[in-house]
N, C-alpha and C positions, 0 to 999 in steps of 0.2 A: 504494500500500500504506500503510495508516494504522497508526501505532504509537502506543500510549499509553506515553509515556516513564516508566520507573520507575528513578529514580536514588537513590542513598543521600544523604539530606539530613542534614546535621549542624547543626540549627537550634535544638535545645531549649536552654532556659535561657541564651541568649546575649543579653546586653544590647546587644551590637553589632547584633543583628538585630531584636530586639523590645524596645524600651525600656519600662520600667515603674518605678513607684515606689510605696512604701507610705505612706499617710497615717496619721493617728492612729487611724483606725478599721480599719486593715489593708485598706482597699479598694485596688484596683489601677487605676491610670490608664494607659490605653493611649496611647503616643506616636504621632504621625502617621507613617505608613510610605509607602514607595514600592514599586513592583514592579520587580525586575530580572530579566530573562530572559537566561540564558546559553545561547549557541548554539555548538556545535562545527561549524565549516565548513571544516576543513583536511583535505582528502581523504586525504593520505598520512601523517597523524599518528595515533598510537595514542590510546587513551582518555586523558582528562585529568581533573585535579582543579582546581576553582576555589577560590582562597583569598581570603578577605576579611580584611584586616588581619592576614594571616599565619595565620589559622585556616581549616581546610577548611569550605566551605559546600556544595559539590557534589562528589561523588566518583564517579569512573568514568564520566564522560560520553563516549559514543562519537560518532563522526562522524555528523552529521545528527540528533543528539539535542538536546533543549532542556529546560531546567528553570527554574522560576520561584522566586525567593526574595523575601522582603518585609522589607528592612532599614528601620530608622527613618531619617528624614531626616538628612543630614549628609554628611561627606566620608570616603571609605574608600579604602584601597589595595587594588585588585583585581589578582590575579596568577593565572597559569595554569601548571600543571606537568604534564608528560607522564609517563605510567606506562610504564616500560621493562620488558623481560623480567626476570623474577625479582622484580618488585615495586618496584624502586628508581624514583626520580623525578628529573626534571631540569626546571628552570624554562625555559619557552618564551616566556612573556610576563612581563617584569619588573613589579614592583608599579607600578600606574598609578593615580593619584589620580582618583577619580570623585566629584563632588559631586551628591548626590541632592536635588533641589529639590521643593518642594511643587507638586502639580499635574502632575508629569511621571512617566512610566514610562520604563524604559531597556532597550535591548537591548545586551548586551555580546557581540560576535561574534568568535570567533577565526577569522582569515582568513589565507590565504597558503599557503606550503608549508613543510615541515620545514626548518629552518635559516633561515627568513625569515617568521616568524609575527608578525602584528600584532593588536592589539585594535581592532576597529571599534565605536565606541560611538554609538548612535542614541538621541536623546531624543524622546519623543512625548507631546504634551499631550492626546491623545485627542479633540481637537476634531472635530466633524462638524456638517454642516448638516441632514442627513436621517437620523433614527434608523433608518429602514428600508433605507437604502442599504448597499451593500457598501463598506466602508472599506478601502483598499488602500495598502500601502507596498511598494516593490519595491527590492531591493538586489542589486548585482552582486558575487557572492562567489566567482567562478570564475576562478582564474588560467589554467586550461586554455583557457577561452573567450577570454580576453584574448590569449593566445598564438596561438590558432587564427585569430582575426580580425585579428591584428596591429594591434590598437587597439580603439576603442569598438565597441559593437554597437547596432543599432537594434531596438526592441521594438514590435511591433504587437499591440494588444489589440482584437479585433473580435468581432462576433456570430459564433457558430459557423457555419461554412460560407461565410462571406463571402469575396469575393476579397481578395487582399492589396492594400490601398490604396496610392496613390502616395507617401504620406508616413507615416512612423512616428509613433506616439504620443509616443515619446521615445527619446533615445539616452543611453547612459552607459558609463563605463569601470569597470574593476575597482575595487572599494571605494567606488563612488559609489552613492547611493540617490535614489529619486524618491518623492514623495508627501508627505502622504496624498492619494489620489485617491478620489472617490466615484462609484460606478457603480450603476445599477439592478440588482437581483437578476435574473439571467438566465443563459443558457448562452453562454459565451464561448470564444474560441480565441486562444491566445497563441503568437505566432511571433517568432522571433529571426533576424536576418540580420547579417552584418558591415556596419558603417556604410557607407551609400551603395550597398549591393549588394542585388539582389533575390533572392539565393540564400538560401533558408531553411535554417538549420542546426539549428533546433529548432522542432517543431510539437507543441503540447500535445494536439491533438484537442479534444474537447468537455470544457470545464471548467464545472461548475455552481457558481455563486457564490450563496450563500444570503443572504437579507435580514438586515440587522442585524449581520453578522459584521464583525470587525476583524482583518484578516489582514496578515501580513508574508510576502511571497514572495521567496525568495532563489534566485538562479541559482547552483548549485554544480557542481563537477566531476562528470561522469557516471562513476559507479563500478559501474554495473549490468552484467548480462550483455548480450552483443551490443553492447558499448560503442562500436563504430564508428558507431552510428546518429547520435550527436550528441555534441559535447564537453560538454554540460550536461544536468542534470535540474533540476527546480524543487522546492524544499521549501516547503511552505505551512504556516506557523505560526499556530495559533489558540490563544493562551495557551500552555500547555505541550504541546499536542498537535501532532504533526508528521505531515503527509501528503506523499507524494512523487509527482511527475508526471514520467514519462519521455516521450521523443519517441514519438509515436504509431506510428512504424514500428519501434521498437526490438524489440518482441515479447519473449516469454519464451524462455529457452534450455534445451534438454533434451538430455541425453546418456544413453547406456545402457552399463552395465557388466555383462558376463557373468561371474558369480561362482558359478555352480552347476556343480560339477565333473563330474557325471554326466549333465548335460543336453546335447542335441545343439547344433550351431550353430543360431542363431535369426535370424528376421526380425522387424522391428518395424513395426506398423501403427498409424496415428493416425486415429481416427474412421472405421475400416474401410478406409482407403486405404493402399496400400503406400507405403513411404518408401525413401530411400537407405540407411537403417539395415538392412542385409541381410547375411546369412551371417556373423553375429558369433560368433566362437569363444570358448570358455572362456578367461578371462584378458584379454579384449580390451575396449577402450573405443571407442564409436562415437558420433558420426561422427569425433571427434578427441580425443586424450588431452591435448593441450596446453591451457593455461589459456584459458578463454573459447572453447573449440572446440565450440560447441553447434550443434544444429539449431534454427533459429528457428521458434517456433510462436506463433500469435496468443494473446493473453490470453483466459481463459475456461476452461470445462470441456473437457478433451480426453480422449477414451477411448484409452488406450494398451493395445495387445494385442501379446503376444509369442508367436510360434509357431515350431515347428521349421522350419528353413530349407527353403525350396522346397515346403512343403506347403500354403501358403495358409491362409485362415481357414475355407473351406467344410467340408472334412473332415479338416483337419490337426490336429495336436496344439497346442492353444492353452494355453500353460503359465501365462501371466499375462494378466489382463484387469482393468485398473484405470482409474478415471476420476480425473484429476488436475485440481485447480483451479489453473490457471496464471496468474501475475501478470506483467504487463509489466515487463521489466527484471530479473526474478529468474531466476537459473540453478538448474537442478535436475539431480541425478544419480539415475537410476533403476537400482538394482542388482537383478539376478536372483540371489537367495540361497537357500541350502538345497539339499537333494538333490531330484532330479526329482519324487519321489513327494510331496513337500511344498513344492515351490518357491513362492516368493512374491516380491513386489516390495518392496524397501526404498528409499523415496524420500527424499532429503535435499536441503535447500536449500544452495546453494553461495555462497561469497564469492569475488569476483574482484578485490577492492580491494587495491592494493599499499600496505603500511605501511612507511615508510622506515626505521623504527627496529627492525624485527624481521622474522624469517622467520615465516610463519604456517603451522603444521603441523596437519593433521587426520588422524586414524586411524580407520578403520572396520573393525569386527570382523565378517568374513563367512566365517569358517572354522568349519564344523560339527564338525571333527575336533579342534580345539584345546581346546575347553571354555573356561571362564573363564580369562582371561589377565592377567598383569602385563606392563606395557610399560616398558622402560628406554630412556632416552636419555642416553648417556654420551659424554664427549669422545672424539674420534677417537684420541687418544693412549693411551686406556685399552683394553687388550685384555681382553674379557670383562666380566662384570658387576661383579666385585670386591665392594667394600663399598657400592656405590651402591644407594640406595633406588629403587624404581620410580617413574617419573613418574606412572603411573596404575596402580591396583591393582584386581584382581578385576573386570576388564572382561568383560561377558557377550557372547555371540553377538548380533549385530545392533546392538551399541552403536556410537554415533557420537560421537566426542569433539568438544568445541568446537575452534575454531582456536586452537592453543596458541601463545603468544608465545615464540619461541625466539631467543636471541641468534645473530647471524651467526657461523658456524663450521662445523667438520667434526665429525660425530657418528657413533657406532655405535648402531644401533637393535636391541634384543633384545626378543623376545616369548617369554614362558615361560608354561606352565600355572601358574595362581595358586599361590603359596607354594612352588613347587618349585625355582626358580632354574635349571631345566634349559631351555636355549634350544631353542625349537621353530622359530622364524623369526628370521633375522638379516639385517641389511643394514649392512655396515661401510664406513667412509669416505664417508659421505653428506654432501655439501656442502649446507648450508642457508644461503642468501644473504638478507640483509636486503632487504626489498622484494618478495620472492617468496612465492608461495602454493603449498603442497604438500598432496597427498592420497595416503595409502597405505592400501590395502585388504588386510587379512590374508585369504588364501584357503586353500582346501583343497588337498590334493595333486592334481597333474595326473595323470589316469589313465594318461597316456603315459609317465610317469617311473617308473623302476625302483628308485630309491634307497630306503633305509629311510624309514618314514613321517615321522620327525621331521626329515628332511632334504628332504622333498618339499613341506611346507607353504611357502608363499611369499607374495609381495606383488604386488599390482597397483598400479602407480605412475602417477599422472597429475598434471595441472596443471603447475607449473613444473619437475617432474621430467622433463618431456618438452619438447624444443625443436621448435617448428614447422619444418617443412621448406619451403624456398623453392619 
């Protein structure tokens, strides 16, 4: 999955970053500059800010994002601060002096785990012998792989489809790097094993490397869906662009939520074939509600059909028929929402990454009966809304919030029709633990319940709200 990184850059009018001077004719002389690429490679850390000489240069960089700045040559103090729930910050990498020399570009990479984060600084003179070759540097940025292999790893770079050779191209440990290497443009396969072992723990499948490119490939902790496939994924950096390669067997992850109150139990078909996702009742999540509890489907376009349970596709009631472009390593939740007469699929992309400094909470509005709503998240010691302002206001049907960064603690969740303060859905004493990921879906009344309407509306809870059964 390729992402064009868009970060907030605070570069304008800073002599620290772009030096200039005025002569008698008011002309501007540009000072020599270097390029510094900042990379966030700490899988359990929140978004970070990068400071240069105490001033923000990059704001809000997320895990696996990169950004490039162009300071003038000289020595600077680079520091990194993490953004905590509520917007406060804490320094995670103390100011580190970096001298930028003429003829070199630099990668400043935050590596490690929360509580033990380092700055890995790589200098690159850009030298190459063949302008048409693929120029490649490789860095080991995964503490998870170091732990899983109990030491270094061997890396094999071969033509696609070739047998694993008897000797690796190179071996390295966490925070070590190799290169630059030059390879002809071609289709390659990258495989990783524990040092001295023939057991492949990562297989890239086909990787097409283009002529003339200058790439940095980093092995990072695997935080994608179906994460048991491998301890690592690979991030490929080309300037400020980042692409990610998951293990070829990782697949996409898909689960289904039945959130249409007047629809019957349903069966799910993929590309016309029946699946274990069968007889799903209103309010249920299949195959599993716990975090990363997906059905694994191959990447590519997949036709998802939902039919009334037991009726089949031939003459049965097919209520949803959607083609989803699935991406390897990405998790998806497909919700059946709305009343039966107008039922539709609401498909959202999921996060399964644990962030050690926060609970990550997402709320999906799937109640046709509630109208637009305000969502309150108040301390568990507070009974009722009181004078608290809503965390989210005027949220419409089918809205999906971002994953909200919430401090570890116990909370009461109240959902009210917008502007009324009248609680329609509540969940009190909810424990949200740092490092966990939570999703709550506001649903319609269950037709089987007999309570007044405003007591019938409820929540469908999954991810770390649900504990896997042994």
